[in-house]
N, C-alpha and C positions, 0 to 999 in steps of 0.2 A: 508367151508370157517368157520374157528374160532369168534366167538361173542366178540367184549371186551365189560367191562362193561362199560368203558367210554370214550369217546376223547372230546378231546378238541380243537377247531380250533383254532389256535393262538395263538402267542409265545410269545407276547409281554407281561406291562402290567399286562393285563387283561387274557389273559392264564393264565399265572405263575400263578398270584391268585387261579384260579378257579384250577389250578393242585395241588396248596397246600393246597386249601379244600376237596378236594377231598381226597390227602391222609389222611390228618388229621381224616376222617371218613374210614378210610382203605382201602380203594380203593386205583387203579392201573390203574390212566390212562395214554392214550396214548396223546400226544400234537400233533400237526399237524401244521408245520409253515411254509408258504412257503419262508421264506427266511433264508438268510447261518447265522445267525445270532439268539436266542432267544431275540431278543430287540424292537421287534417289528416298530414301524416307527420312534424312538426316531433320530434314524439315519441320515435319512434323512432330519430333520428340519435344518432350517438356523444356518450355523455357531456360529452365534454369541446368537442362545436363550440362554435364563436363567429364570431358574422357579422362580416364585410369590410367592411358598412358603418355607420356612426357611426347609432346611433337616433334620431337627427332623419332619417334617408333610410329609415327603415322603418316606418312608417307607410301603413296602409291608410284610405279616403277618411274622415272625420270623426270618428276616434279620433285621440291625437297619443300616439306611442309614449313614456310617462312615463319620468320619471326622468334624470340625466344625459344633454343630448341628445346629448355627443360620445366618450358611451362604447361600447363594439361590445358587441352584450348576448350573450348566451349562449343557448344552445336552450333550454334549463328558462323563462328570461324570453321567448321567444317565444312558446314554448307557452300562458304565462301569459298575455299578449297577445291572443295570439287566443280563447283561452275568453272573456277579458274582452269582448271586441269585440265576440262572438257575443251574448254577453248583453246589450249595448247597442244591437245591429242589431236585439233584438226582429223579429223573421218565423219564420216558421213552418220551424224548422228539426230536421226527424226523425235524429236518431241510432243506429246499428243498422240501418240500412236499405241495404242491398249491392246495387245496382240488375245484377241478371245480364243486360238482353238491352235495347236499346231499337228499336222497328221502326219503320216512318211508319208512321199511320195517316191515315184520312180525316179532312182537314183539320188535321192534329196529328201526334202520337209516342206507343207504346204505352210505356211504360218499367216491365218487369216486376221485379220484386222478387220472395224465396222464398216469400212470401205470400201476393202481392197484385197487381194490374196498377192503374198508374197514369197516364191518358192527359194530355196539354197541347198547346197550340197552338204552345209555343214550349219546346226543349230547349236547355237550355248546360252543354253539355259540362266540368266546371271540376276533371276530376281532373290535370287539370297536366302537365307535360312531365317528370315527375320521377318514374309511376305504377310504374315497370317496370325495374327495376335490369338493366343490362347486363352479360351474362357472354360475353364474345367465346370465339371458339372460338381456343385456343391450342395451340402443337405440344405435345402430350403430355400435357393437363389431364388430359384422360379416366381415364388411366392413373395419377394421384400420388396417392398412397395416404392425405397430409399432410396438414390441415386445409385447406380451402379456402371462404373466406366475400367476401361483395359487402359494399363500403361499409356498406350499408344495414343491415347485420349486425353489422357492428363495435361493441361498444360503451365498452371500455376495453384499456390494455395488460396487465393483471393477468394473462390465461392466456397471454398471450405472454413472457414474463419466462425472460431466457436463452436462448430460443428465436433461431433463424436461419429469417427472414423475410424474403418478396420482397413489396412493395406494387407492384401494377401500375399506371399511370397517369402523371399529369403535371399533373394541374390542383389547383385549391384542396385538395382536400376529399383529394387522395395525397398531397400533400405536407404536410398538416396531423398524419396517420395517422403518416403516416411516423416526421415529426420524431419526436410523441410516444412511437413505440414507440421509437425510438433508445439512449432513454434507460433505457430497459431491456433491451434486447435489441437484437444485430445485424442491420441492416435493409439491405436496399438494394431503391430504388424504381429501375425497373424500367419503361422507355416508348422508345417508336416516334421520338420525338423529345423535345430535351435540354427540360429545363425552363424556361420562358421566364418570370422574374420583372418585375414593374412595382413602383412606388415607391407602398406605400402612402401617403402624405403627400409630393407633389411641390411646392417650394418653399413649403413648412411648411405646406400645405391637403392634406386630406385629398379621395383621389382626385375623391369621389364629388360634392365641393362643385363643383368644376371639369368636370367632367361634365355638370352641370348648370347652371353660369353660360354654357357653350359649347353648351348645346341637345344635346349628343349624347345625351345620356342617352333622350331622348321623341325623336330627330328618326328619321324612316322609315327603316328599316333599308336598303333599296334604294339611296339615295344616297349612300351614304356606306362601306357595311361593305363591305371584300377580301376576295373569293371566298378560303376556305380558311382566316376568320378562327375563332383560338381565343383563347378566355377567357384573359390570365395569370395567373402565379399574384401576388396582391397582398401586397407585402412593409415591414414596417419594416427589414429587415437579418437577421431573426432565423431565418428559414430560410435565406436565402442563406448566413449564415457557418454553420448545421448544417452544410450540404454541403459549404463547403469546412474543413471540421473532419472531412469522413468518416464524420459520425453524424446524416444515414445516409447513405451514399454512393448516386451513382448509374452506372446501369451503361443500354447500350442493350440491346433486348429479350430474353431468353435464345431460345434457340433450339431448345429441348427440352427436357420432363419425362419422368422415366420415375418407379417407384414411389416412391421417395426423396430423387432426387438433381435438380440442376437443370442444363443445360447451358449454358454463357455463347457468345457470339457468337466469343471466340478459343479457344473447345474446352474450355477447361478444363470441371471439373466438380465441384458441392461438394452434402454432404448437405443438404438443405431440411424445414423443418418445418411452415410454414406458406405460405399466397401469403394478400393479400388483394386484393382486384378491385376496386379503384376507379376503374371505369373508365366511371363515368358513367349515365345512366337512359335509358328510352324514353316514351313517352305510355302510360301505365295508361284505353287505351280499349275493350279488350278486349269491352265492353256494346256496341259498334257493331261487331264482326264480321259480323252477320249482314245487314246495311245493305250500302249502295256505297259508305259514305262515309269509307273509308281505303282508303290505297294497299295494293299489295301486301303492302308492308312492315310495314304495322300505320299507318304517320301519316296522319292526318286534310288529306282533300285539302278544302284550305280559304286564301284570302287575306282574310289580315289579319283572323283569326278567324272568318268568315263562310265557313260551310259554299259549295264551290261544287256540292256533289251535294245539298241536299234544302233546300228553303225552310223557314226556321223555326229550323235549328241551330246553331249558335253554338260558338266556344270561347273559352275563359280559360286565361291560365298557360302556355299552349306556351311553350317557350323558342325566341327569335328570333322570335316572334308579328309581332309590330310595329315592337317597339324591343330598343337593348340591353339594356332594364331589364324585358320582357313578362314574365317569369317570375321578379319579384324583389315582395318585399312594397312597392316603392317605385312599381314601375309596373305592374303590374297591378292597380291602379282606373282608371287612365290605361282599358287596354285593355278594362277590363270596360264604361267608359262608352261605348266606342266600340262594343264589340257589339252592346249594348242597343238602343243607338238605330238604328244600323242594323235588329237584327230586329224592332224595334218599326215600323220603316218611315215 
């Protein structure tokens, strides 16, 4: 069995950026993507998803995101961009290749797929920080008989028309989904903490321009990020106005659910039709579970994307991996270059 120099697991934005970085140092990466297109999880997000960063800040290394650089791209535009980037990259990308297990082997790693095993000296786990939807254990959730979906499964508001809905979460996706649903249904956003808004365009400039010119976007996290930091909801005023009008309203987290009702912190109860969990994601790294690469909670043990347990193993696309923008289109290329150079030695 021949040994590859580089295997990249995942063909979304992280894997494509990693493949570009490997190619830039003269390597020949093999990219293994479980899906049928090298576009990662983007195609599965809700229909109305719109990025909070302008197109000029949405490019992977070597190919600009086309069109008006100041517009905010949609989900489908990102999917098309990634598919075009994969073609432009001209590397060995194998779609429909789901990696089931990775183990350390003599001088490298073995990656087991459904019908074959590949070996490589170096492996980059580039399935990112958003591969596994997180479903918290909320009180009574297991007894609720209404609809319960994660934001990863939500597509559009049509099935929820005239329903009573609770969206759980306080981040960008939670707010965007709740405001969209409130146009056709009665919606409450429930969260443990109040929603924290930040201006999308402070002093007339998009926030991402400020992040770039101040250097904050690329600064190592440990130098400036306060403990318990949470990303605010970027807003031009539309979302804040929607909440101020009560469509949707925001409440503290409910205290209990039963088969058909929700109980709020003030003791009131009301019928409920559906819950949407906009509660984030966890890294999709189940293929590493048979190694010591993950901690007991399933998070990779690493320093700035370099495994602290296995020589030759790296990560790209983890949230807060090195910087504020590590898990974004604009930041993943920077991390990929760093990881490839370190693994290459």
